[in-house]
N, C-alpha and C positions, 0 to 999 in steps of 0.2 A: 301934923294933924290938920284935917280940913273937913268941911261939910258943904253940902249943896242943897238947894231948895227943890229937890227932885225925889221921886221914888226910884231907887236904883235896883235893878235885877242883874246880878253878876253870876256868870258861869265860869268855873275854873276849867280851862281847856288843857292846861298843863301845869301841874303843881310841883312842889308845895308852895303855899302862900300862908301868911299869918295876918289875920285881921285884928288890929288893936283898937279897942274902944276907949273913949274918953276917961272912963273910970278905972282903966288899967286892965280890964278883962281882955283876954286874947282868945281867938278861935283859930285852930290850925285847919287849913283847908287843903284838899288834894284834888286831883283830876276828877271831874264829874260833880263836885260839890257846887251847890247853888246858895247864894246869899241874897237877901232882900233887905234893903236899908231905906229909912225915910228920914233924911235930914240929920242923922246922928253924926257927931264928931268922931272921926276915925282916921286910921293910917294903915297902910299896907306894907308888909315886909316879905322879902323872899329869903328864907333861911337856908336855901340850898346854894350850890355853886353853879347850877345850870339856870338859864333863863326860864321864867314862868310866864304863862299866858292866861289872861282872863278877859272875857268880853262882857260888856255892859249894855243894857238898854236903860236909858234914863227917861223918865216921864215927868214932865213939869207938874209941880204940886205947890200948894200953899202950905209951907212948912215954917214953923217958928224956929229961927236959928238963934 
């Protein structure tokens, strides 16, 4: 798990991917899904057998970590 002091915009170019949050919640994402995060603690998993691809735009922010 990790966090960063940025606002992150992620676009899944090839899925599936699973976003796991600090409290144990998960979100299954697939090609075309978009996720926006702001300093939350999270991890990424690829539940498939093929490589997944996601692109991010990170914008510096004052985030309490």
